[in-house]
N, C-alpha and C positions, 0 to 999 in steps of 0.2 A: 752255341758259341757266339759271344758278343762281338759286334763289329766296332764297338766304341774304342776310340783311340786314347792312349795315355798322353796327357799334356806334359811333355818333357820340358821342365822349367828352365833348363840351361839356355835354350834358345832366346828366351826373353832377357835373361841376365847378360848373355853374350852381346846383345844389342844395347840395352839400356845402361849397362855398366861397363861398356866397352873399354874405357880408359882407366877404370878403377882396378886396383891390385886384387887378384883372386888367390894366387898361390905364391907362397914365400918359402924359398929353399935356402937354408943356412949353409955357408961355406966358410969355416973359420969365424972370423969376426964380421964377415960380410953376409949379405943376403941377396939372392937372385930373385927378383920380383917378376911375376908374370901376370899381365892384365887378363881380364875376362876375354877381351878381343883376341889377344895372343894365344890364349889357351884354346879358344874356339877354332882359330885358324889351324893350329897344330893338330887338334883332334880331328878336324875335317880332312886334313891330308892323310892322317893315320887311318881314318875310316876308308878312304879310297884305297890305301895300301892294303888293308885287310881284305877288301873285296877282290884285290888283284891276285890273291893267293889261291883262287879257285875253290873256295870252301863252299859246302852246300848251305842252303838257306837255314838260318837259325842255328848255325854251328856253335859248339861249346868252345869258348876261348879261355884258356887257363891264364892265371896271373899269379906269379910268385915273386914277392919282393917285400922288403920293409917299406914303411910309409915314405913317400916322396912325391914330388910334383907329377912325375911321369905316371905314377899309379893312378892318380885321378884322371889324367889325360887319356890313358889307355882305357880306363873304365868308360869314359864318355864316348870314345871312339867305338867301343864294342856296341854300345846302344845305338849310336848314329848309323852303324853299318847293319843293324838288324840281327846281331848275334846275341849269345847268352854268355854272361860272365861267370866263370868258375874260379874264384880266387882261393889261394892256398896259404897256409901259414908258412912264413919264410924259414922256419926251423925244421922243416920236414927232412927225414932221412931218405936215402935213395929208394929203399924198398917201399916206403910210404908213398913217395911220388909216383913210382911205377904203378902201384895199385890204383891210386886215385886218378891218374891220367887215363888208364885203361877203363876202369869202372865208370869214370865220369865222361867217357867218350869225348875227350878233349882233342880238338882238331888243329889247334895252334896254341902257342904258349909265349906269354910275355915273361921275361926273366930280368929281374932288376937288382936292387940293392940287397945283397946277401952278405952276412958276416963271415966270410971266409969258408963257407960250406958248399960252394958250387961244385968243386971238384968231386966231392962225395955224392952230392945230390944228383949230378948229371949221370951217374952210373945207372940210375933208374929211368933215364929218359932216352928215347930213341932220337938223338940229336941229328941223325942223318936224314930221317924221314918226317919227323914232326917239325913243322915250320916254327922257328923261334925268332922272336924280336927282342933284342937285348937293349935295356935301358943304358944311358950313358954311364960310364964308370964313376963310382964314388970312391974317393980315397979312403983306404983302410978297409975296403970291402972287396969281395971276389971280383976278378976280372973275367967277364963273360965274352969269350971270343967267338963262340958258336953262333950261327944264325945271322940274321939281318941286324946290322947295327943301327941304333935309333935314328941318328941324324941323317945318315946316308939313305936309310930306307924312306923316311918321311919326305925328304927333299926330292925324291923321284916323282912325287905325285902332286896333282892339282887338288885343291881342297874340294870336298864334296859340297855341292851347292844346295842340294835339297835338304829340307828339314824333315828327317825321317821320324815318324811317330809310330811306335809299336802299338799293337792292340792291347787293351787291358788284360785280355786272356793269354797274352804271350808270357813266356817265362822270362823274368828279369834276371834271376841269378840262381845258382845252385851253391849253397853254402855248406861245406862239410864241417860239422860241429867238432869241437875240440876233444870230445870223448873222455869225460871224467869217469864215466861208468862203463866203458867198453869201447868197441870199434866206432870210428867216425861214421856218421850218417849224413847223406846229402839232402839237405832241406831244399826242396823246390819251391821258390817263391815267385809268384806272378806279379806283374805290374799293378794289378788291381789292389793287392795287399799293400804294396809300396805306396800307391796313391792314397790309400785310406789312412796311412800313418799321420798325415797332416792334421787329422782330427785332434791329436793330442795338443798341438799348438793352438788350434782354434778353440779348444775347450778351456785351457787355462795357462798355456805358454810356460811350461816348466823350465825351459832353457833360457827364459828371459830374452827371447829373440826380438830384435828391432827389425820390423818388417821393412823399414827404409834402407836396410843394408848395413847399418853401423854395427857390425858383428865381427869379433876377432876370435877365431878358434885356433887351438893348437892340437895337432894330430900326432899322437905317439902310440896309442893303443893300436893293436893290429887292425888295419883297414879292412881285412877280409872278415873281421868279426862283425856281427850284426849291430852291436852297440856303437862302434865307431862309424859304421857305414850309414846308419840312420841318423844318429845324433850329431855327427859332424859333417860328413860328405853331403848327405841329402838335405840336411837343414841349411847348409850354405847354398846349395844349388837352388833351393826354394826361395830363400829370403835374402840372399846376397851376403857379402862380407868377405873376409880373407881367411885362408887356412895356412897356418905356418907349421913347418915340420921341425923335427929334432934331428940334429946331425948324428949324435951318438949318445950313449948313456952318460959319458963324461961331460958332455956339453948341455945336458938336459936343463940344469938350473939356469945357465946363461941364456939358452934359447927361450926358456919360459919367461925369464925376466925381460928379454928383448921384445917378446910378443905382447905381454900385458893383456892376456885374453879377457874377453868379456864373459865367456863361458868356459869353465874348466871342468873336465870330466876325468874321473879316475876310478880304478878298482880299489877295494879295501887295502890291498897290499901297498899301494901308492901312498895312501893316507897314513898307514903305519910307518912307512919310511920317512915321510915328512915329520911325523911326531918324533921319531928317533933323532932326526937332524936337529930339531929344536932342543930336545932334552939333552943332547950331547953337549950343547953349548951353555945350557942353563938348567940346573936341577929343578925337579918338580917343586921341591920345597921353596926354592928361591922364586920360582915363577908364581907360586901361590901367594907369596908375600907381596910381590909387585902388583898382582891383580887386585889386591884388596885396597890399594891406594888409588883413589879416583884419577888424579892427574897422571900418575905413573902408568896406571892400567891402560889408559887411552893411548899413551905413547908406545907402550910395549906391544899392544895389538897392532898398531900401524906398522911397527918395525917387523913384526913377525909376518904380517901379510906381504910386506915388501921383500922380505927374505925368501918367501915362497913364490914371489912373482905374481901375487894375486891382488895387487893394489887397485886394479880397475875391473875386477871380476864382478858380474852382476848375479851370477849363480854358480854354485859349486855342486857337482852332481856325482853320485856314486852308483855303480851298477856292476853287473856280471857275477857278484857273489854277495853273501850276507855281510853287512857292515855292523860290527858290534855296537850296541847302545852306548857302552862306555866310551868308545872312540867318538861317536857323534857328540856326546856330552862334553868330552874334553875339548873338542874343537869349538863348541859354543863358548867355552870359557875364554877363548882367545879371539872371539868375535867372528868366527867362520861357521856359517850354518850350512850343513851339507844336506842337499836334496837327495833322498834315497829312493831308488826305483827298483822295481822287480819286473823282469821280462826275460825273454829267451829268444833264440833264433827262430823258434817255431811260431812265435807271435810278433815277429819284427820288433822285439824289445818293448812292446806296448802291453802293459797289464795293470800294474798299480804304481802309485807314487805317494811318498810321505813328505808333506811340507814341514820343514824343520821349525818354522815359526809358530805353528799351532801346537797347543798343549796335549791334544788327544793322540791316542795311538802309539804311545811310547813303546818301542820294542817291536813294532809291526813294520810291514813294508808299505803301509798306507792303504788308501782306498782306490777304487778303479780310476784309471788315468784318463778315461774317455767315457762319455755317456753310453757308448755302444758296447762297452766291455761288461760282461756278466761273469760272475763267479759262482761256483758251488763246490761243496766238499762231499766226496763219496763216503759210503759207509766205512770204508777202510781208512779214511782220513786223507785221501789224495786230493790235492787242489786241481780243479778243472776250470778252464775259462773258455769263453767264446767271444768272438768279435770279428770285425771285417779285415783283420790283418794276418790271418793264419796262413801257414804254409799250405801248399796244394797237396804235397805228398813227400815221401822220402824217395829219392831217385832209385828206381829199380829195386824197391824193397816194399812190396805190397803188404807183407805180413806185419812189419813194424808200423807201416802207415795205418793199418787197420787197428792196431793195438793203441796207437797214439790219438787218432782222430775217430771219435765215436759219436755219431748223430750230431755232428757239428761242434762237438766239444773237444778241446785239446786237453788230454790227460798229461799233466806237466811232469809227473814223477816226483813232485815235491809233496811233503806232508804238511798239514797246517790246519788252521781253523779261522773262522770269521767271527768277530765279536758283534755285539748288538748295535754298534755304531758303524759297522761295515768295514772295519779295519782288518786286514788280512795279516795273520801271523804264520810264519814258516817255522816248523819244528824239526825238519830234517828231510832227507831224501829217502824214498821208498827203498832204493837199492843200497843205501848206506847202513841201514839197520843190520846189526849182527847179533848173534846169539852167544852167550857165554857158555862155558862148560857145564854150568848149572841149569842151562836151558832157559835163561832169562834174556829177553830182548833189550838191547841197548840202542838208544838214539844218540849217536855221538855229538851231533850239533847242539843238542840240549845241554849236555855236560860241558862242551867247549864254551858255551856262552857264559858259564859261571866264572871263567878265567879271562873274560874279555878285558878287564882293566889291569891286567898284569903287563906293565910296559916292558918287562924284561923278556917277553916273548915276541919274536918276529912272526912266527907261524906256529900253529899247533894242530894236533890231530889225535883224537881219542881212538884207541884201538883195543883189541882184546879178544879177537876170535879164538876160541879154544881155551881161554884163561878163565879162572873162577870169577874174576872181577876185571873191569877195564883198567887200562893204564893210559897215561897221557904223554905223547911225544911232543917235544917243542924245540924250535930253533931259537937259541938265545940271542939277544941283541949284543952288539959289540961291547957296549958298556957293561952288560952283565958278565961277559967273559972275563972282564978285568977284576971282578970281585966275586969269585966263585963261592967262597965260604959265606959271605954276607948274603948272597942271592939264595944259596941253599937253605940257610936258616929262615929267610923270609918266606920262601916257597913252601917249606915244611910246615910252618905255622899256618899259612894260607890254606894249604891242602887239608890240614886238620879242621879248620873252620868250615870249609866247604863240605867236607864229608860228614860233619856233625848234623847237617840238615838233609842228608840224602838217605834213601832206603838202602839197606845193606848191600844188595846186589849191584847198586849203582855207584857205590863208593869207589873213588879213584885210588887204586892201590899204590901206584908209583908215578913220579914225574921223571921222565928221562929227557935230558937236554942233549940233543944230537950235535955232531960236529959240523955237518954240511948243510948249507942253506938249500931249501927246496925250490928249484927253478926249472924252467922248461928244458934247459940243456941236460940236466940229469934225469929227465923224465918224470919228476915227482910233482910237477904242476903242469897245467895247460899253458899255452902261450898267453892267456889272460890271467895267469897266476892263481887259478883255482886248483886246490889240492886234489891230486889223484889218489884217493884212499886205497884203491887196489894196489897201486904201485908202492905206496908206503908200506903196506903189508908185505908185499913181495920183497922189498928191500930189507926190512927190519925184523920180520917175524922169526927169523932164526935166533934172535936174541931175546924174544919176549919172555920165555920161561926163565931164563937166567936173570933178567932184570926183575921179574916178578918175585923171585925167591931171594933177592938181595935184602940185606938187613937195613939198607938206607932207604929213606923216603924219597930223596932227590938224588938222581944218578947223572953224572956227566959222562957221556960216551967217550 
């Protein structure tokens, strides 16, 4: 057991950047700004308050809330007090909360900004015996009356004066993954792994960080997810800058425009939405014409960046799921180059990255993002990686830990290959492969990639378990819904062209355009908008055979 201490970077920022704005919370047209010094004072009082609860050493502290200033302050206080943070997705149901609190041995719980679901969620929480600290109420969100109220609780205590430094072998956090392929697993991550993630910035700085602190981040992807936690929260804690939050989905555009971030991060679904927004106001045909006229092209690109709030961005990053090559190329045409990365909770989101400005590796997820990362492919085609950022284990799950970590190698569950230049290509998930009724194996993501440039699709999923051939389910764009006949003809022609180059058993039999968007609220995606294939099958499989036998190539649900 190492006695080396983790150099908690917040303490330096708290002093050196005392009067600079750190956290920015929107409220209507106004912003509440909190300096590094103010955040430090509040977090220190909260750390004293946490220790007053009589918790045992290194207790697990739960945190359930949408992103807001208090989320960051609570997370800082948990570290300052020597506890372990166990954050949860704010969309969990009562039975899920009950299981995770008990399984995760949570001794106290922060409850914050929740979209009207607290009354249902709290049914799974022992609010009488589990200490609860409620964030201030946010208009339009649940009112949490249970437990200690934020301001009243904090103001009872003097600020902690000592600078507590955890050991590098201490547990930093337990992150319960979003479960695209089954039940959630609690990834135990130590401070040593967190500390080592700084290598990625020291190697080539993919987030275009200004080490002098001139950084503006916007935080809207779930903060309990490793992507947001490492790339936004901990990057700001290390290098300074401000983190702005989003008030609601309706105000997202305005909050983004007000922030003018220097780094913008999104999942593929966000970039699809941005594309839809642009094409709803200007057809692709018209856009193509404008982009061919040099002076007009430059003006159009500036206006589109301004419309998206990206006028001052230094880098645009995508992660959490595969980003279609066609979408990357489309954004390049309007002057936005998306830096694509590959990582997961289990390696602190550090594995490979693809620089959009270089010509090699098109369609890949890039090369290793740090000199200490190594990759290999098993005989079965599974991607394995090793590096100094790996999880320690899965909490109370030795069997899955041993299946995932073997001889220091992380078995990712992804399928892929590495080309001669070191670029990693992902071809699917081990558990996503299904067998048709003819006994043929289908890798759905490979077939889905063939439809990547269909702008009429918001989301898509190749299915077909038990069918002779696969079928494609897709969520149509709003624009597509207004011209069903035209879209059907276009898709039928495209389907025929795609199938002409495929082996017989891989040919897509039908395209089904479903009514309802796939979102976390209906259980068809994770909170980071990755599709849950098993849930798609569960929801739609009753209709597969009927759709398969239809005389139409393109079917509207």
